N, C-alpha and C positions, 0 to 999 in steps of 0.2 A: 590016486587021489589028487596028486599035483596036476595031472592032465586035465581033470575036470575043472580045477581052479583056473587054469590058463584059459580054457575054452569059455568060461563064464564071462571073461572080460574082453573077448574078441569082438570085432565088429559084427553087427547083425543088421539086416535090412530094417529100416524104420517101420514100426508097426503103426499103421494109420489108425488103428482103433484106440491108440493111446491119446491122451490129451494133446492138443496142438500146442507146441512150445510157445507160439505167439500169444496164447491166452494169458500167460503170466507176465508177458512183456507189458501188458496194460497196467500191471501193478508195479513191476520192478522198475520200469523206466521213470515214472513219476517219483518213486521213492529215491532213486538215484539222483534225480535232479534236485530234490530237497536236500539230500545229504551234502551235495557240493554247492548249494546255493549261497553259502557265505562268501564264496568267491565273487559273486556279483557286486559286493560292496567293498571288495578289496582294492587297494591302491596299487599302482606300479611300485616295484621295489628295485633297489639298486643292485640286484643280483641278475643282471643282464637285461631287465625290462627297459631300462633307460637307453642302452645301446641298441637294442633291437627295435624299439618302438618310439619311445618318447622323444629321444634326441637324434634319431636316425634321419639324416638328410635324404636318404634314398626314398623315404616314404612321402616326402613333401611334394613330389612332382608325379602325379598320376598321368603318365604318358607312355606312348609306345617306346620311346627311347629308354625310359626307365625300365620297362619290362624287358627289353632286349639286354640291357645292362645286367639285370638280375640273372638272366639265363647264360650270360657269358661265363665260360669255364674258369675264367680268372677272377670272378667276383666272389670273394669269400667274406662272409659276415660273421664276426666273432669266431673265426677259425672253422667255419662250416660252409659247405656248398649245398644250399637247400632253397633253390629258387621258388618252388611251390609254396613253401612256408612263407617266404618273404612276399610272394605275390598275394597271399591271403592277408598279410599285414598291410600291404599297400592298398588293397580294396577297403579294409576296415578304416584305415587312416583317412581315406578319401571321404568317408561318411561320418566318422566319429572323432577324427583328430586324435589328440592325446588323452581323451577321456577313456578310462579303462574298462567301463562296463561291457561294451560290445566284444572286446577281446576275450574277456572271461566268459561271457555268455556263449560265444562260439566254441570255446574249448569244451564247455560242458555238453553242448549239443553234439559235438564230434564224439565225445566219450559215450553218449547215449547211442549213437549210431554203432559204435564199436561193441557195445553191450549186445545190441541186436544181432550184429554179425557173429559174435561169439556163440550166441544161442543157435544160429543157423549152422555154424561149423560143427559144434559138438553134437547137435542133432543129426547132422549129415554123417559124422563119424561113428556114432554109437546107436542112434535110434532109441535111446533111453530118455524118457521124459524127465525123471528126477535127476539123472546125471546132468542133463542139459540145464535144468533149473539151478542146480547147485553151482555148476561151473560158471554160469552166467552171473549169478548173484555174487559169487566170490570176486569175479572180475570187476563187477560193477561197484562193489562196496568196500573191498579190502583197503585198509588205510595206506598201503603202499601205492595206491593209485593217486593219492592226493597231489603229490608234487607234479605229476604229469598233467593233471587236469586243472588245478587252480593257479598254476604259475603261467602267466601270460607268455613269457619267453620260451616256454616249453611246448608251444603249439606244435613243434615238429614231432613230438611223441604221438599225440592223438591223431595227427594228420597222416603220418607215415603208417601208423597202425591201421587206419581205415583202409588204405590201399593194400596193405600187406594182407589183411584178412580177406578182402575181396579176391585177391590173387589166389590165396590158398583155396577158397571156396570154388572159384572157377576151375582150378586145377583138379579138384576132386570130381567135378562134373566131366572134365576132359578125360580122366582115366576110367570113369565109371559109365560113361554114356556111349551108345553106339551111333548116335546121330549128332550132327553139329559139333563134333569133337574139336575140330580146328577153329571153330568160332570160340569155344571155351578156351582153347589154347591161346588164341590171339588176345582175348580179353585178359587172361592171366598175365601174359607177357607185357601188355600195355600198362596195366595198373601196377605191375611190379616196377616199371620205369617211373610211374608217378610216385610210388613209394620211395624210390631212390632219390627222386628230386625233392622229397620232403625231409628225409633224414638219411645219413649214410649208414646207420645201423641196419637198414633194410638189406644190406648186401648178403646177409646170411639166409635169405629166403630159399634159395635153391636147396640148401641142406634140409629144410623142412619138407620139401617135395619128396626127397628120398625117404623120409620118415613116413609120409603119407603112403608112398608105395609099399613100404614095409607093413604098415597097418592094414592095408587092403590085401596083403599077400601077393603083391606084384613082384615078379622077378627083377632084380637089378642086373639087367643085361645091356648089351651094346645099344639096342634100340631105346631102352629107358634112359641111358646116360646121354645118348645123342639128342633126345628130345629136350634135354636141359641145357645144352650147349649155349643157346642164345641167352638164357638166364645167367649162366655162369660167366659168359663174356661181359654182360652188363655189370655183374658183381665185381669182376676184376677191374674194369674200367673205373667204376665209381669208388671202389676201394682205394685205388691209387690216388684218385682225386681227393678222397677224404683225408688220406695221409698227408698229401701236400697242403691241404687246407689247414689241418691241425698244426703242421710244422710252421705255418706262416703266422700263427696267432700268438698272442701274449700268453696263452695257456702253456705252450711248450716252454716259454721263458720262465714261468712261475713254478714249473715242476721241480720237486726235490729230486736230486739224482740218486738213483739206486741201480745196482747191478742187475743183470738179467736174472741171475740166480735168486736175488731178493724179490724180483717181480714174480717169479714162479711161486714163491712163498705167498706173496700178496694175492695172487690169483686163487690159490687154494683157500686162503683165508676168506676171500670174497664169497666163495661158494658156501662156506659155513655161515657167514654173516647173512647172506640172503635167505638161507634155509631157516635161520633163527628168526629173521624178521617176518618170514612167512607165518610162523607160529605165534610170535610175540611182536606184533607191529605197533608198539606203543611209544617207545622212546625215540621218536622220529624228529629229524631236523633237516634243514636244507643243506647242511655241510657237515661232512665227516672227514676230519683231517688225517693226514699220515701220522703215524705214531713217532714219538721220540724213542731214544734207546731203551728207556725203562718200559715202554709199551710193547717192545718187540717180542717179549716173552709170550704175550697173549697172541700175537700174530703167528708165531711158530707153533704154539699149541693148537690154534685154529686150523693151521695148514695140515698138521698131523691128523686132526680129527676129520678134516675133509677127505684125506686119503683113505682113512678107515671107513667112512660112510660110503664113499664111492665103491670101494672094494666090496663091502657088504652088499650093496644094492645089486651090483653086477654079478656077484656070485650067487646070491640068494634068489634073485628075481630074473635071472637071465632068460628064463623060459616064459615069463609072464609078459605078454605082449603089451598090456596096458601100462604097466610100470616102466617097461623099457621105452615105449613110445614117449611117455610123458617125461621121463628122465632125460632121454636124448634130445627131446625138443627143448627142454630147459637149458641143457649144456650147449646145444648148437646155437641157440640165440643169445646166450649170455657171454660166451667165451670172448667175444670181441670187445667187451667193456669190463673185463675183470683185471685190467691193468697189466696184462702181459705186454701189450703195447700201450704207452702212456695215453690216457684219455682224460682230459680235464685235470684238475689239481686236487681232487678228493679221492680217497681210497675206495669208497663205495658211494652210491647215490640211489635214492629210492626210484628215480625215474628210469633207471636202466632195467628195471624188472617189468615194465609195462607189458611187453610181449612175452618175455621168457617165463613169467609166472603162469602163463596159459598151460604149459606142460604139467606143472605141479597141480594146478587146479583140476586138470583133466584126471590125474591119478586120484585125487581126493574125491572127486565127483563119482568116479566109477566104484570106488571103495564104499562110499556111503549109499549109492543107489539101491543095493539090496535091502538096506535097513528100512527104506521107505516103500519098496515095491513088493516085498515078500514078507511072510510071517504073519502073526496075528495082528488084528486091528489095534489092539492095545500097544503092542510093541512098536508098530509103525507110528502111532500117535506120539509115543514117548520120544522116539528118534526124531520125528519131525519137530517136536517142541524144543529139543536140545539143539538141533541144527539151526532152527529159527532164532533161538536165543543167542547163539554164537554170531549169527549174521547181524542181529540187532546190536550186539556189542561192537562189531566191526563198523557198523553204520554210525553209531554214536561217536566212536573214536575218529572216524573220517571227518564227520561234521566238526568236531573239536579241532582236529588238525588243520582243516581248511581255514579256520579262524586265525591260526598262527601266521598266515600269509597276509593278514589284513594290511600291514604297512611295514616299513623297515624296522621300526622299534620292536613290534611283536615278533617279527621273523628272526632278528638277530639276538634278541634276548632269549628266545627258545634255543638257538644254536649255542649260545654261551652257557646256558643252563645244562645243555646236553654234554658239551665238551669245554669246560672252563679254561683249559690250558691251550686251546687253539687261538691263534692270533687273528685270523681273517674276520671272524664275527665282530671282535672289538673294533677292528679297523673300519669295517663297513658301517657299523652302528655309529662310530665316532664321526665319520664323514656325514652321515645323515643328520646327526645332531648339530654339526657345524652349519649345515644348510638351514637348520631351524634356529640358528643363533643361540644355541645352548652351549656356549663356548667352554665353560668350566667343566661340565660333565664330558663334553667331547674330547677335551685335552686329556682328561684322566683315562678315557678309553683308548685313545690313540697312543698314549704312553705305555699303557698296559700291553 
């Protein structure tokens, strides 16, 4: 019985008699644009937008010298080396200056491209129409997408993800095709480099290649590993560069000091927090601070729960290829930002899930696919209605969350409402109100 269950979720060749997954893109992409459209009217916020764009002197001279400077390995902006991201800002600043509309518009368009790429990838992996639709819709509309899409300073997320997904798709063609294999290999390697030049989080891509091999039943032998050496070499180089960039920034100076043992606990807690927000993505904010001593009990409890969940998954589903692929994809792409090594000054961040959640969406999509593709028409309609209703709830929540990024006041009031004992939101809101000459309120906030 278990054997049949496992086989049901394994890869199969796409059935061309099924509906083309591009058909629903004509509906999903406009809906996604509408969901994130509040960003078009949002202002820049003092949560990196000023330093990256509005007040960045690097963007004020569109010249070859500036471009060379951006690609210099010693040029770190806000503790990151991401010349492609900065190049996109440079081009936008040339046309739009410090007016935020174009930056937000381009972020949304990049997200739409990524939605299309997700549909191609899931279709390529599964050949299942409804699984493709569900995974793409979750990726498009889930509220945990909002920070990556509507925050102008988080261009690096949607940009690196675009190249990341193209690289995976090219790799699937490389291992599955008999002709032009090395063309696909070269494309995959080249766009992987572009992804690294957009955000350092892309260094984990070679790990996902091993998972793609696993999904397609390829042996992990010397030849397989050797083909990934150029990718691994790039990962090591840009990983070291990213560590140097982070250590040069104010981020590392603002970090609260914790032992490595405590960071292991934080990492485990992160996994539970991200799983929780996958299911209940509603109390979202731009900042989640480290806990004080009284809050550590929750952290330890979350860490123990994470260990239990991971043990259960690997023991119960170790022979289920879909669950193992999705789980390992999530873990392989999230581990670099779960605070084992300090990243930023928040314990978790919505933006870190932009690529990792693909693995979890993959599992959900394959679990729900039989409800829509088999059984009686009545049952399929009921299942479709319930899934559609949940997607509608996510879409409404994302639309609402996008509005919280309208300006500094709405952004930081939301963060204060979410965690009233954290100091940074009061500080940033107070600075904003000082700029607005609302001195009395600003002083109260800064004192707080």
